[in-house]
Gaussian input, Z-matrix of N, CA and C with variables (Angstrom, degrees):
# hf/3-21g

backbone

0 1
 N
 C     1     B1
 C     2     B2     1     A1
 N     3     B3     2     A2     1     D1
 C     4     B4     3     A3     2     D2
 C     5     B5     4     A4     3     D3
 N     6     B6     5     A5     4     D4
 C     7     B7     6     A6     5     D5
 C     8     B8     7     A7     6     D6
 N     9     B9     8     A8     7     D7
 C    10    B10     9     A9     8     D8
 C    11    B11    10    A10     9     D9
 N    12    B12    11    A11    10    D10
 C    13    B13    12    A12    11    D11
 C    14    B14    13    A13    12    D12
 N    15    B15    14    A14    13    D13
 C    16    B16    15    A15    14    D14
 C    17    B17    16    A16    15    D15
 N    18    B18    17    A17    16    D16
 C    19    B19    18    A18    17    D17
 C    20    B20    19    A19    18    D18
 N    21    B21    20    A20    19    D19
 C    22    B22    21    A21    20    D20
 C    23    B23    22    A22    21    D21
 N    24    B24    23    A23    22    D22
 C    25    B25    24    A24    23    D23
 C    26    B26    25    A25    24    D24
 N    27    B27    26    A26    25    D25
 C    28    B28    27    A27    26    D26
 C    29    B29    28    A28    27    D27
 N    30    B30    29    A29    28    D28
 C    31    B31    30    A30    29    D29
 C    32    B32    31    A31    30    D30
 N    33    B33    32    A32    31    D31
 C    34    B34    33    A33    32    D32
 C    35    B35    34    A34    33    D33
 N    36    B36    35    A35    34    D34
 C    37    B37    36    A36    35    D35
 C    38    B38    37    A37    36    D36
 N    39    B39    38    A38    37    D37
 C    40    B40    39    A39    38    D38
 C    41    B41    40    A40    39    D39
 N    42    B42    41    A41    40    D40
 C    43    B43    42    A42    41    D41
 C    44    B44    43    A43    42    D42
 N    45    B45    44    A44    43    D43
 C    46    B46    45    A45    44    D44
 C    47    B47    46    A46    45    D45
 N    48    B48    47    A47    46    D46
 C    49    B49    48    A48    47    D47
 C    50    B50    49    A49    48    D48
 N    51    B51    50    A50    49    D49
 C    52    B52    51    A51    50    D50
 C    53    B53    52    A52    51    D51
 N    54    B54    53    A53    52    D52
 C    55    B55    54    A54    53    D53
 C    56    B56    55    A55    54    D54
 N    57    B57    56    A56    55    D55
 C    58    B58    57    A57    56    D56
 C    59    B59    58    A58    57    D57
 N    60    B60    59    A59    58    D58
 C    61    B61    60    A60    59    D59
 C    62    B62    61    A61    60    D60
 N    63    B63    62    A62    61    D61
 C    64    B64    63    A63    62    D62
 C    65    B65    64    A64    63    D63
 N    66    B66    65    A65    64    D64
 C    67    B67    66    A66    65    D65
 C    68    B68    67    A67    66    D66
 N    69    B69    68    A68    67    D67
 C    70    B70    69    A69    68    D68
 C    71    B71    70    A70    69    D69
 N    72    B72    71    A71    70    D70
 C    73    B73    72    A72    71    D71
 C    74    B74    73    A73    72    D72
 N    75    B75    74    A74    73    D73
 C    76    B76    75    A75    74    D74
 C    77    B77    76    A76    75    D75
 N    78    B78    77    A77    76    D76
 C    79    B79    78    A78    77    D77
 C    80    B80    79    A79    78    D78
 N    81    B81    80    A80    79    D79
 C    82    B82    81    A81    80    D80
 C    83    B83    82    A82    81    D81
 N    84    B84    83    A83    82    D82
 C    85    B85    84    A84    83    D83
 C    86    B86    85    A85    84    D84
 N    87    B87    86    A86    85    D85
 C    88    B88    87    A87    86    D86
 C    89    B89    88    A88    87    D87
 N    90    B90    89    A89    88    D88
 C    91    B91    90    A90    89    D89
 C    92    B92    91    A91    90    D90
 N    93    B93    92    A92    91    D91
 C    94    B94    93    A93    92    D92
 C    95    B95    94    A94    93    D93
 N    96    B96    95    A95    94    D94
 C    97    B97    96    A96    95    D95
 C    98    B98    97    A97    96    D96
 N    99    B99    98    A98    97    D97
 C   100   B100    99    A99    98    D98
 C   101   B101   100   A100    99    D99
 N   102   B102   101   A101   100   D100
 C   103   B103   102   A102   101   D101
 C   104   B104   103   A103   102   D102
 N   105   B105   104   A104   103   D103
 C   106   B106   105   A105   104   D104
 C   107   B107   106   A106   105   D105
 N   108   B108   107   A107   106   D106
 C   109   B109   108   A108   107   D107
 C   110   B110   109   A109   108   D108
 N   111   B111   110   A110   109   D109
 C   112   B112   111   A111   110   D110
 C   113   B113   112   A112   111   D111
 N   114   B114   113   A113   112   D112
 C   115   B115   114   A114   113   D113
 C   116   B116   115   A115   114   D114
 N   117   B117   116   A116   115   D115
 C   118   B118   117   A117   116   D116
 C   119   B119   118   A118   117   D117
 N   120   B120   119   A119   118   D118
 C   121   B121   120   A120   119   D119
 C   122   B122   121   A121   120   D120
 N   123   B123   122   A122   121   D121
 C   124   B124   123   A123   122   D122
 C   125   B125   124   A124   123   D123
 N   126   B126   125   A125   124   D124
 C   127   B127   126   A126   125   D125
 C   128   B128   127   A127   126   D126
 N   129   B129   128   A128   127   D127
 C   130   B130   129   A129   128   D128
 C   131   B131   130   A130   129   D129
 N   132   B132   131   A131   130   D130
 C   133   B133   132   A132   131   D131
 C   134   B134   133   A133   132   D132
 N   135   B135   134   A134   133   D133
 C   136   B136   135   A135   134   D134
 C   137   B137   136   A136   135   D135
 N   138   B138   137   A137   136   D136
 C   139   B139   138   A138   137   D137
 C   140   B140   139   A139   138   D138
 N   141   B141   140   A140   139   D139
 C   142   B142   141   A141   140   D140
 C   143   B143   142   A142   141   D141
 N   144   B144   143   A143   142   D142
 C   145   B145   144   A144   143   D143
 C   146   B146   145   A145   144   D144
 N   147   B147   146   A146   145   D145
 C   148   B148   147   A147   146   D146
 C   149   B149   148   A148   147   D147
 N   150   B150   149   A149   148   D148
 C   151   B151   150   A150   149   D149
 C   152   B152   151   A151   150   D150
 N   153   B153   152   A152   151   D151
 C   154   B154   153   A153   152   D152
 C   155   B155   154   A154   153   D153
 N   156   B156   155   A155   154   D154
 C   157   B157   156   A156   155   D155
 C   158   B158   157   A157   156   D156
 N   159   B159   158   A158   157   D157
 C   160   B160   159   A159   158   D158
 C   161   B161   160   A160   159   D159
 N   162   B162   161   A161   160   D160
 C   163   B163   162   A162   161   D161
 C   164   B164   163   A163   162   D162
 N   165   B165   164   A164   163   D163
 C   166   B166   165   A165   164   D164
 C   167   B167   166   A166   165   D165
 N   168   B168   167   A167   166   D166
 C   169   B169   168   A168   167   D167
 C   170   B170   169   A169   168   D168
 N   171   B171   170   A170   169   D169
 C   172   B172   171   A171   170   D170
 C   173   B173   172   A172   171   D171
 N   174   B174   173   A173   172   D172
 C   175   B175   174   A174   173   D173
 C   176   B176   175   A175   174   D174
 N   177   B177   176   A176   175   D175
 C   178   B178   177   A177   176   D176
 C   179   B179   178   A178   177   D177
 N   180   B180   179   A179   178   D178
 C   181   B181   180   A180   179   D179
 C   182   B182   181   A181   180   D180
 N   183   B183   182   A182   181   D181
 C   184   B184   183   A183   182   D182
 C   185   B185   184   A184   183   D183
 N   186   B186   185   A185   184   D184
 C   187   B187   186   A186   185   D185
 C   188   B188   187   A187   186   D186
 N   189   B189   188   A188   187   D187
 C   190   B190   189   A189   188   D188
 C   191   B191   190   A190   189   D189
 N   192   B192   191   A191   190   D190
 C   193   B193   192   A192   191   D191
 C   194   B194   193   A193   192   D192
 N   195   B195   194   A194   193   D193
 C   196   B196   195   A195   194   D194
 C   197   B197   196   A196   195   D195
 N   198   B198   197   A197   196   D196
 C   199   B199   198   A198   197   D197
 C   200   B200   199   A199   198   D198
 N   201   B201   200   A200   199   D199
 C   202   B202   201   A201   200   D200
 C   203   B203   202   A202   201   D201
 N   204   B204   203   A203   202   D202
 C   205   B205   204   A204   203   D203
 C   206   B206   205   A205   204   D204
 N   207   B207   206   A206   205   D205
 C   208   B208   207   A207   206   D206
 C   209   B209   208   A208   207   D207
 N   210   B210   209   A209   208   D208
 C   211   B211   210   A210   209   D209
 C   212   B212   211   A211   210   D210
 N   213   B213   212   A212   211   D211
 C   214   B214   213   A213   212   D212
 C   215   B215   214   A214   213   D213
 N   216   B216   215   A215   214   D214
 C   217   B217   216   A216   215   D215
 C   218   B218   217   A217   216   D216
 N   219   B219   218   A218   217   D217
 C   220   B220   219   A219   218   D218
 C   221   B221   220   A220   219   D219
 N   222   B222   221   A221   220   D220
 C   223   B223   222   A222   221   D221
 C   224   B224   223   A223   222   D222
 N   225   B225   224   A224   223   D223
 C   226   B226   225   A225   224   D224
 C   227   B227   226   A226   225   D225
 N   228   B228   227   A227   226   D226
 C   229   B229   228   A228   227   D227
 C   230   B230   229   A229   228   D228
 N   231   B231   230   A230   229   D229
 C   232   B232   231   A231   230   D230
 C   233   B233   232   A232   231   D231
 N   234   B234   233   A233   232   D232
 C   235   B235   234   A234   233   D233
 C   236   B236   235   A235   234   D234
 N   237   B237   236   A236   235   D235
 C   238   B238   237   A237   236   D236
 C   239   B239   238   A238   237   D237
 N   240   B240   239   A239   238   D238
 C   241   B241   240   A240   239   D239
 C   242   B242   241   A241   240   D240
 N   243   B243   242   A242   241   D241
 C   244   B244   243   A243   242   D242
 C   245   B245   244   A244   243   D243
 N   246   B246   245   A245   244   D244
 C   247   B247   246   A246   245   D245
 C   248   B248   247   A247   246   D246
 N   249   B249   248   A248   247   D247
 C   250   B250   249   A249   248   D248
 C   251   B251   250   A250   249   D249
 N   252   B252   251   A251   250   D250
 C   253   B253   252   A252   251   D251
 C   254   B254   253   A253   252   D252
 N   255   B255   254   A254   253   D253
 C   256   B256   255   A255   254   D254
 C   257   B257   256   A256   255   D255
 N   258   B258   257   A257   256   D256
 C   259   B259   258   A258   257   D257
 C   260   B260   259   A259   258   D258
 N   261   B261   260   A260   259   D259
 C   262   B262   261   A261   260   D260
 C   263   B263   262   A262   261   D261
 N   264   B264   263   A263   262   D262
 C   265   B265   264   A264   263   D263
 C   266   B266   265   A265   264   D264
 N   267   B267   266   A266   265   D265
 C   268   B268   267   A267   266   D266
 C   269   B269   268   A268   267   D267
 N   270   B270   269   A269   268   D268
 C   271   B271   270   A270   269   D269
 C   272   B272   271   A271   270   D270
 N   273   B273   272   A272   271   D271
 C   274   B274   273   A273   272   D272
 C   275   B275   274   A274   273   D273
 N   276   B276   275   A275   274   D274
 C   277   B277   276   A276   275   D275
 C   278   B278   277   A277   276   D276
 N   279   B279   278   A278   277   D277
 C   280   B280   279   A279   278   D278
 C   281   B281   280   A280   279   D279
 N   282   B282   281   A281   280   D280
 C   283   B283   282   A282   281   D281
 C   284   B284   283   A283   282   D282
 N   285   B285   284   A284   283   D283
 C   286   B286   285   A285   284   D284
 C   287   B287   286   A286   285   D285
 N   288   B288   287   A287   286   D286
 C   289   B289   288   A288   287   D287
 C   290   B290   289   A289   288   D288
 N   291   B291   290   A290   289   D289
 C   292   B292   291   A291   290   D290
 C   293   B293   292   A292   291   D291
 N   294   B294   293   A293   292   D292
 C   295   B295   294   A294   293   D293
 C   296   B296   295   A295   294   D294
 N   297   B297   296   A296   295   D295
 C   298   B298   297   A297   296   D296
 C   299   B299   298   A298   297   D297
 N   300   B300   299   A299   298   D298
 C   301   B301   300   A300   299   D299
 C   302   B302   301   A301   300   D300
 N   303   B303   302   A302   301   D301
 C   304   B304   303   A303   302   D302
 C   305   B305   304   A304   303   D303
 N   306   B306   305   A305   304   D304
 C   307   B307   306   A306   305   D305
 C   308   B308   307   A307   306   D306
 N   309   B309   308   A308   307   D307
 C   310   B310   309   A309   308   D308
 C   311   B311   310   A310   309   D309
 N   312   B312   311   A311   310   D310
 C   313   B313   312   A312   311   D311
 C   314   B314   313   A313   312   D312
 N   315   B315   314   A314   313   D313
 C   316   B316   315   A315   314   D314
 C   317   B317   316   A316   315   D315
 N   318   B318   317   A317   316   D316
 C   319   B319   318   A318   317   D317
 C   320   B320   319   A319   318   D318
 N   321   B321   320   A320   319   D319
 C   322   B322   321   A321   320   D320
 C   323   B323   322   A322   321   D321
 N   324   B324   323   A323   322   D322
 C   325   B325   324   A324   323   D323
 C   326   B326   325   A325   324   D324
 N   327   B327   326   A326   325   D325
 C   328   B328   327   A327   326   D326
 C   329   B329   328   A328   327   D327
 N   330   B330   329   A329   328   D328
 C   331   B331   330   A330   329   D329
 C   332   B332   331   A331   330   D330
 N   333   B333   332   A332   331   D331
 C   334   B334   333   A333   332   D332
 C   335   B335   334   A334   333   D333
 N   336   B336   335   A335   334   D334
 C   337   B337   336   A336   335   D335
 C   338   B338   337   A337   336   D336
 N   339   B339   338   A338   337   D337
 C   340   B340   339   A339   338   D338
 C   341   B341   340   A340   339   D339

   B1=1.4390
   B2=1.5219
   B3=1.2885
   B4=1.4639
   B5=1.5178
   B6=1.3093
   B7=1.4535
   B8=1.5342
   B9=1.3336
   B10=1.4636
   B11=1.5241
   B12=1.3507
   B13=1.4644
   B14=1.5193
   B15=1.3307
   B16=1.4606
   B17=1.5224
   B18=1.3044
   B19=1.4632
   B20=1.5186
   B21=1.3263
   B22=1.4551
   B23=1.5269
   B24=1.3358
   B25=1.4586
   B26=1.5218
   B27=1.3253
   B28=1.4602
   B29=1.5306
   B30=1.3113
   B31=1.4593
   B32=1.5126
   B33=1.2987
   B34=1.4528
   B35=1.5169
   B36=1.2786
   B37=1.4541
   B38=1.5106
   B39=1.3029
   B40=1.4556
   B41=1.5303
   B42=1.3164
   B43=1.4669
   B44=1.5205
   B45=1.3186
   B46=1.4564
   B47=1.5196
   B48=1.3336
   B49=1.4515
   B50=1.5280
   B51=1.3222
   B52=1.4646
   B53=1.5222
   B54=1.3296
   B55=1.4697
   B56=1.5234
   B57=1.3338
   B58=1.4579
   B59=1.5300
   B60=1.3183
   B61=1.4576
   B62=1.5235
   B63=1.3374
   B64=1.4763
   B65=1.5369
   B66=1.3405
   B67=1.4636
   B68=1.5262
   B69=1.3556
   B70=1.4629
   B71=1.5334
   B72=1.3387
   B73=1.4709
   B74=1.5155
   B75=1.3152
   B76=1.4689
   B77=1.5254
   B78=1.3155
   B79=1.4648
   B80=1.5217
   B81=1.3183
   B82=1.4600
   B83=1.5218
   B84=1.3365
   B85=1.4593
   B86=1.5237
   B87=1.3101
   B88=1.4532
   B89=1.5223
   B90=1.3073
   B91=1.4714
   B92=1.5332
   B93=1.3127
   B94=1.4721
   B95=1.5258
   B96=1.2997
   B97=1.4537
   B98=1.5249
   B99=1.3264
   B100=1.4648
   B101=1.5326
   B102=1.3117
   B103=1.4612
   B104=1.5295
   B105=1.3468
   B106=1.4633
   B107=1.5394
   B108=1.3267
   B109=1.4631
   B110=1.5165
   B111=1.3224
   B112=1.4578
   B113=1.5227
   B114=1.3102
   B115=1.4608
   B116=1.5214
   B117=1.3313
   B118=1.4584
   B119=1.5202
   B120=1.3065
   B121=1.4588
   B122=1.5222
   B123=1.3069
   B124=1.4650
   B125=1.5237
   B126=1.3277
   B127=1.4642
   B128=1.5244
   B129=1.3361
   B130=1.4613
   B131=1.5307
   B132=1.3096
   B133=1.4729
   B134=1.5278
   B135=1.3341
   B136=1.4641
   B137=1.5205
   B138=1.3410
   B139=1.4687
   B140=1.5313
   B141=1.3207
   B142=1.4703
   B143=1.5249
   B144=1.3324
   B145=1.4680
   B146=1.5276
   B147=1.3446
   B148=1.4595
   B149=1.5229
   B150=1.3342
   B151=1.4654
   B152=1.5178
   B153=1.3227
   B154=1.4647
   B155=1.5249
   B156=1.3187
   B157=1.4628
   B158=1.5304
   B159=1.3232
   B160=1.4668
   B161=1.5149
   B162=1.3356
   B163=1.4683
   B164=1.5254
   B165=1.3113
   B166=1.4647
   B167=1.5151
   B168=1.3284
   B169=1.4595
   B170=1.5195
   B171=1.3262
   B172=1.4662
   B173=1.5273
   B174=1.3377
   B175=1.4693
   B176=1.5203
   B177=1.3291
   B178=1.4619
   B179=1.5277
   B180=1.3134
   B181=1.4644
   B182=1.5274
   B183=1.3258
   B184=1.4638
   B185=1.5233
   B186=1.3260
   B187=1.4746
   B188=1.5262
   B189=1.3148
   B190=1.4669
   B191=1.5265
   B192=1.3334
   B193=1.4515
   B194=1.5273
   B195=1.3534
   B196=1.4654
   B197=1.5212
   B198=1.3324
   B199=1.4616
   B200=1.5277
   B201=1.3262
   B202=1.4624
   B203=1.5283
   B204=1.3330
   B205=1.4653
   B206=1.5341
   B207=1.3180
   B208=1.4726
   B209=1.5322
   B210=1.3191
   B211=1.4677
   B212=1.5317
   B213=1.3300
   B214=1.4644
   B215=1.5316
   B216=1.3421
   B217=1.4671
   B218=1.5177
   B219=1.3319
   B220=1.4678
   B221=1.5231
   B222=1.3297
   B223=1.4610
   B224=1.5270
   B225=1.3285
   B226=1.4618
   B227=1.5259
   B228=1.3298
   B229=1.4645
   B230=1.5232
   B231=1.3300
   B232=1.4600
   B233=1.5253
   B234=1.3309
   B235=1.4578
   B236=1.5279
   B237=1.3309
   B238=1.4615
   B239=1.5248
   B240=1.3379
   B241=1.4687
   B242=1.5289
   B243=1.3196
   B244=1.4669
   B245=1.5141
   B246=1.3253
   B247=1.4610
   B248=1.5319
   B249=1.3380
   B250=1.4615
   B251=1.5256
   B252=1.3032
   B253=1.4569
   B254=1.5236
   B255=1.3600
   B256=1.4648
   B257=1.5225
   B258=1.2950
   B259=1.4579
   B260=1.5267
   B261=1.2822
   B262=1.4629
   B263=1.5187
   B264=1.3200
   B265=1.4642
   B266=1.5178
   B267=1.2704
   B268=1.4663
   B269=1.5285
   B270=1.3091
   B271=1.4599
   B272=1.5182
   B273=1.3434
   B274=1.4600
   B275=1.5219
   B276=1.2885
   B277=1.4729
   B278=1.5248
   B279=1.3215
   B280=1.4570
   B281=1.5146
   B282=1.3220
   B283=1.4597
   B284=1.5130
   B285=1.2807
   B286=1.4580
   B287=1.5136
   B288=1.3027
   B289=1.4620
   B290=1.5051
   B291=1.3013
   B292=1.4673
   B293=1.5250
   B294=1.3213
   B295=1.4617
   B296=1.5368
   B297=1.3236
   B298=1.4706
   B299=1.5246
   B300=1.3246
   B301=1.4704
   B302=1.5239
   B303=1.3200
   B304=1.4613
   B305=1.5359
   B306=1.2845
   B307=1.4738
   B308=1.5173
   B309=1.3278
   B310=1.4658
   B311=1.5153
   B312=1.2543
   B313=1.4629
   B314=1.5361
   B315=1.3001
   B316=1.4574
   B317=1.5266
   B318=1.2737
   B319=1.4765
   B320=1.5255
   B321=1.3004
   B322=1.4507
   B323=1.5372
   B324=1.3425
   B325=1.4612
   B326=1.5108
   B327=1.2220
   B328=1.4619
   B329=1.5198
   B330=1.2699
   B331=1.4699
   B332=1.5148
   B333=1.2941
   B334=1.4471
   B335=1.5164
   B336=1.2637
   B337=1.4504
   B338=1.5241
   B339=1.2357
   B340=1.4579
   B341=1.4812
   A1=107.35
   A2=115.33
   A3=119.73
   A4=109.29
   A5=115.16
   A6=120.34
   A7=110.22
   A8=117.37
   A9=121.22
   A10=111.31
   A11=117.55
   A12=120.55
   A13=109.88
   A14=116.46
   A15=120.60
   A16=110.00
   A17=117.95
   A18=122.19
   A19=111.10
   A20=117.43
   A21=121.26
   A22=110.04
   A23=117.15
   A24=120.69
   A25=110.82
   A26=116.84
   A27=120.66
   A28=111.90
   A29=117.21
   A30=119.82
   A31=113.06
   A32=118.41
   A33=120.41
   A34=110.52
   A35=116.77
   A36=120.86
   A37=111.98
   A38=114.07
   A39=121.82
   A40=109.47
   A41=116.94
   A42=120.65
   A43=107.98
   A44=114.35
   A45=119.80
   A46=109.90
   A47=116.41
   A48=121.33
   A49=109.25
   A50=116.36
   A51=121.44
   A52=111.38
   A53=117.73
   A54=120.93
   A55=110.56
   A56=115.60
   A57=118.99
   A58=111.13
   A59=117.53
   A60=121.12
   A61=109.37
   A62=116.68
   A63=120.36
   A64=110.38
   A65=116.63
   A66=120.42
   A67=110.55
   A68=116.82
   A69=120.64
   A70=109.89
   A71=117.20
   A72=120.30
   A73=111.69
   A74=116.67
   A75=120.02
   A76=109.78
   A77=116.73
   A78=120.45
   A79=111.65
   A80=117.71
   A81=121.86
   A82=111.70
   A83=116.49
   A84=120.11
   A85=112.88
   A86=116.75
   A87=119.48
   A88=113.07
   A89=118.19
   A90=121.30
   A91=109.33
   A92=115.09
   A93=120.01
   A94=110.39
   A95=115.64
   A96=120.98
   A97=110.10
   A98=117.87
   A99=120.09
   A100=110.65
   A101=116.88
   A102=122.08
   A103=111.27
   A104=117.53
   A105=119.90
   A106=113.01
   A107=117.43
   A108=121.33
   A109=108.93
   A110=117.06
   A111=122.09
   A112=108.56
   A113=114.77
   A114=120.46
   A115=106.57
   A116=116.20
   A117=121.27
   A118=108.92
   A119=115.73
   A120=119.88
   A121=110.05
   A122=115.62
   A123=121.42
   A124=110.20
   A125=116.77
   A126=120.88
   A127=111.12
   A128=116.92
   A129=120.05
   A130=110.85
   A131=116.69
   A132=120.07
   A133=109.86
   A134=117.13
   A135=120.31
   A136=111.49
   A137=116.78
   A138=120.24
   A139=110.03
   A140=117.80
   A141=121.07
   A142=111.13
   A143=116.64
   A144=119.73
   A145=110.95
   A146=116.29
   A147=120.45
   A148=110.91
   A149=116.63
   A150=121.19
   A151=110.71
   A152=117.30
   A153=120.64
   A154=111.00
   A155=117.32
   A156=121.69
   A157=110.18
   A158=116.26
   A159=120.71
   A160=111.80
   A161=117.10
   A162=120.46
   A163=110.74
   A164=116.64
   A165=119.93
   A166=111.30
   A167=117.14
   A168=120.22
   A169=111.24
   A170=116.20
   A171=119.53
   A172=110.43
   A173=116.46
   A174=120.67
   A175=110.77
   A176=117.00
   A177=120.87
   A178=111.27
   A179=116.76
   A180=120.85
   A181=109.67
   A182=117.43
   A183=120.63
   A184=110.88
   A185=117.11
   A186=121.16
   A187=110.36
   A188=117.53
   A189=121.07
   A190=111.26
   A191=117.63
   A192=120.83
   A193=110.67
   A194=116.20
   A195=119.90
   A196=111.39
   A197=117.58
   A198=120.92
   A199=111.05
   A200=116.89
   A201=120.95
   A202=110.00
   A203=116.71
   A204=120.43
   A205=110.72
   A206=116.59
   A207=121.22
   A208=110.76
   A209=117.23
   A210=121.10
   A211=111.18
   A212=116.59
   A213=120.13
   A214=110.47
   A215=116.45
   A216=119.93
   A217=111.37
   A218=117.26
   A219=120.44
   A220=111.09
   A221=117.04
   A222=120.56
   A223=110.43
   A224=117.35
   A225=120.23
   A226=111.05
   A227=117.39
   A228=120.99
   A229=110.92
   A230=117.27
   A231=120.79
   A232=110.04
   A233=117.67
   A234=121.55
   A235=109.87
   A236=117.75
   A237=121.40
   A238=110.48
   A239=117.14
   A240=120.42
   A241=110.31
   A242=117.94
   A243=120.81
   A244=110.81
   A245=116.99
   A246=120.71
   A247=111.37
   A248=117.45
   A249=120.88
   A250=112.44
   A251=118.43
   A252=120.76
   A253=110.16
   A254=115.65
   A255=121.12
   A256=109.45
   A257=113.30
   A258=118.63
   A259=108.28
   A260=117.92
   A261=123.36
   A262=107.66
   A263=114.17
   A264=118.76
   A265=108.92
   A266=116.92
   A267=120.99
   A268=108.38
   A269=116.72
   A270=121.52
   A271=108.50
   A272=116.47
   A273=117.93
   A274=110.03
   A275=115.86
   A276=120.34
   A277=109.44
   A278=114.98
   A279=119.28
   A280=107.78
   A281=114.16
   A282=117.66
   A283=108.12
   A284=115.86
   A285=120.12
   A286=108.58
   A287=115.06
   A288=119.51
   A289=107.80
   A290=115.57
   A291=117.65
   A292=108.20
   A293=117.30
   A294=119.99
   A295=110.14
   A296=116.53
   A297=118.64
   A298=110.43
   A299=115.35
   A300=120.07
   A301=108.24
   A302=117.02
   A303=118.50
   A304=110.08
   A305=115.34
   A306=120.37
   A307=108.81
   A308=114.91
   A309=117.96
   A310=108.40
   A311=113.44
   A312=119.35
   A313=108.58
   A314=117.02
   A315=117.03
   A316=110.85
   A317=116.80
   A318=121.04
   A319=108.73
   A320=117.90
   A321=120.89
   A322=110.08
   A323=117.38
   A324=119.78
   A325=110.39
   A326=117.02
   A327=123.21
   A328=112.77
   A329=117.51
   A330=119.89
   A331=110.47
   A332=115.24
   A333=116.93
   A334=111.04
   A335=118.02
   A336=119.86
   A337=110.66
   A338=118.40
   A339=121.69
   A340=112.41
   D1=133.86
   D2=178.92
   D3=-96.88
   D4=173.35
   D5=-179.77
   D6=-62.37
   D7=-38.06
   D8=179.24
   D9=-68.40
   D10=-36.52
   D11=179.02
   D12=-62.79
   D13=-39.79
   D14=-179.59
   D15=-64.24
   D16=-39.88
   D17=178.41
   D18=-65.80
   D19=-37.51
   D20=178.51
   D21=-67.64
   D22=-36.22
   D23=-179.18
   D24=-65.48
   D25=-31.69
   D26=-179.46
   D27=-87.20
   D28=1.85
   D29=177.95
   D30=97.51
   D31=-3.72
   D32=178.98
   D33=-84.43
   D34=169.88
   D35=176.20
   D36=82.28
   D37=175.91
   D38=-176.22
   D39=-97.61
   D40=137.58
   D41=178.91
   D42=-85.24
   D43=127.39
   D44=-178.80
   D45=-103.28
   D46=147.58
   D47=175.30
   D48=-75.51
   D49=163.64
   D50=-177.95
   D51=-59.09
   D52=-43.35
   D53=-178.83
   D54=-63.20
   D55=-40.00
   D56=-179.34
   D57=-70.10
   D58=-37.32
   D59=177.58
   D60=-62.74
   D61=-43.14
   D62=177.53
   D63=-59.46
   D64=-43.11
   D65=-178.88
   D66=-64.06
   D67=-43.64
   D68=-179.22
   D69=-64.49
   D70=-45.13
   D71=179.41
   D72=-63.43
   D73=-39.65
   D74=178.25
   D75=-62.09
   D76=-42.03
   D77=178.51
   D78=-65.35
   D79=-40.29
   D80=-178.90
   D81=-70.42
   D82=-41.83
   D83=-176.56
   D84=-81.19
   D85=-27.63
   D86=179.15
   D87=88.94
   D88=5.12
   D89=175.83
   D90=-146.74
   D91=159.59
   D92=-177.30
   D93=-71.11
   D94=143.83
   D95=178.13
   D96=-77.74
   D97=146.97
   D98=177.44
   D99=-61.79
   D100=149.38
   D101=-177.05
   D102=-67.01
   D103=-28.10
   D104=-177.02
   D105=-89.45
   D106=7.29
   D107=176.85
   D108=-74.42
   D109=127.30
   D110=-178.76
   D111=-102.05
   D112=131.95
   D113=177.27
   D114=-114.14
   D115=124.06
   D116=-178.69
   D117=-144.23
   D118=167.44
   D119=180.00
   D120=-91.42
   D121=159.47
   D122=176.83
   D123=-62.66
   D124=-38.93
   D125=179.68
   D126=-61.84
   D127=-39.83
   D128=178.88
   D129=-66.57
   D130=-40.23
   D131=178.39
   D132=-63.92
   D133=-44.30
   D134=179.06
   D135=-63.56
   D136=-39.28
   D137=178.43
   D138=-63.95
   D139=-41.84
   D140=178.20
   D141=-65.07
   D142=-41.40
   D143=178.76
   D144=-64.21
   D145=-41.94
   D146=179.54
   D147=-63.87
   D148=-41.74
   D149=178.10
   D150=-63.51
   D151=-44.72
   D152=179.19
   D153=-63.89
   D154=-39.07
   D155=178.27
   D156=-62.57
   D157=-46.39
   D158=178.76
   D159=-62.38
   D160=-41.33
   D161=178.66
   D162=-65.63
   D163=-36.28
   D164=178.16
   D165=-62.14
   D166=-43.79
   D167=177.96
   D168=-66.76
   D169=-39.01
   D170=178.84
   D171=-63.49
   D172=-41.40
   D173=176.91
   D174=-62.81
   D175=-40.93
   D176=-179.75
   D177=-64.15
   D178=-41.98
   D179=178.95
   D180=-63.58
   D181=-43.23
   D182=178.45
   D183=-63.21
   D184=-41.15
   D185=178.02
   D186=-61.41
   D187=-45.51
   D188=179.99
   D189=-65.17
   D190=-38.77
   D191=178.42
   D192=-61.62
   D193=-44.84
   D194=178.46
   D195=-65.13
   D196=-39.01
   D197=-179.84
   D198=-64.71
   D199=-44.29
   D200=179.66
   D201=-64.01
   D202=-42.56
   D203=178.73
   D204=-62.10
   D205=-41.30
   D206=178.49
   D207=-63.27
   D208=-44.64
   D209=179.02
   D210=-63.83
   D211=-38.39
   D212=178.61
   D213=-64.25
   D214=-43.40
   D215=177.73
   D216=-62.44
   D217=-41.98
   D218=178.78
   D219=-62.09
   D220=-41.12
   D221=179.59
   D222=-65.45
   D223=-40.12
   D224=177.96
   D225=-64.86
   D226=-41.07
   D227=178.73
   D228=-64.33
   D229=-41.19
   D230=179.06
   D231=-65.03
   D232=-41.11
   D233=178.61
   D234=-63.56
   D235=-42.06
   D236=179.26
   D237=-65.26
   D238=-39.16
   D239=178.38
   D240=-64.33
   D241=-40.01
   D242=177.66
   D243=-64.19
   D244=-38.23
   D245=-178.92
   D246=-68.87
   D247=-28.73
   D248=-179.76
   D249=-78.78
   D250=-16.36
   D251=-177.87
   D252=-70.42
   D253=155.62
   D254=179.44
   D255=-65.23
   D256=145.04
   D257=177.91
   D258=-85.90
   D259=140.81
   D260=178.01
   D261=-101.88
   D262=121.70
   D263=-179.88
   D264=-94.97
   D265=133.50
   D266=179.52
   D267=-90.48
   D268=128.13
   D269=176.60
   D270=-87.01
   D271=145.32
   D272=179.37
   D273=-67.45
   D274=141.10
   D275=179.75
   D276=-80.26
   D277=140.04
   D278=176.10
   D279=-90.07
   D280=148.69
   D281=178.65
   D282=-68.42
   D283=135.51
   D284=178.56
   D285=-88.06
   D286=124.45
   D287=178.19
   D288=-109.52
   D289=164.78
   D290=178.77
   D291=-68.46
   D292=145.34
   D293=-177.27
   D294=-62.88
   D295=146.37
   D296=179.97
   D297=-64.32
   D298=152.46
   D299=178.92
   D300=-67.03
   D301=141.09
   D302=-178.57
   D303=-63.70
   D304=139.83
   D305=179.67
   D306=-73.97
   D307=143.32
   D308=179.21
   D309=-86.40
   D310=132.83
   D311=177.65
   D312=-83.57
   D313=140.94
   D314=175.98
   D315=-64.60
   D316=147.70
   D317=-179.30
   D318=-69.94
   D319=142.01
   D320=179.04
   D321=-62.24
   D322=149.73
   D323=-178.89
   D324=-60.82
   D325=142.06
   D326=179.14
   D327=93.72
   D328=-13.25
   D329=179.19
   D330=-103.76
   D331=18.45
   D332=-177.73
   D333=-71.32
   D334=144.40
   D335=-179.94
   D336=-72.56
   D337=146.29
   D338=-178.05
   D339=-97.62

């Protein structure tokens, strides 16, 4: 930044048009400026940066809104799928008792003890 640039930033000095700035720079540098060289003000650059920053936040908010909506729909679909599933009924448990003693079979005839 030169001393004149600082004065222009504070509002002092004369505002030059783009064509005149190109002519002055060409005279100072001693050669013609490239055709694709862009000359703009600091205020314009800051305004563009601020606009891009705001658009970035707006895009982020829209992305988050869509993501939350998608997650909500997925949760509703999962809940509906659970509701459509068959219900499992629990049967009451019976008390477990010890198994009955085995019944004694009568001895076959002829094997009776004497």
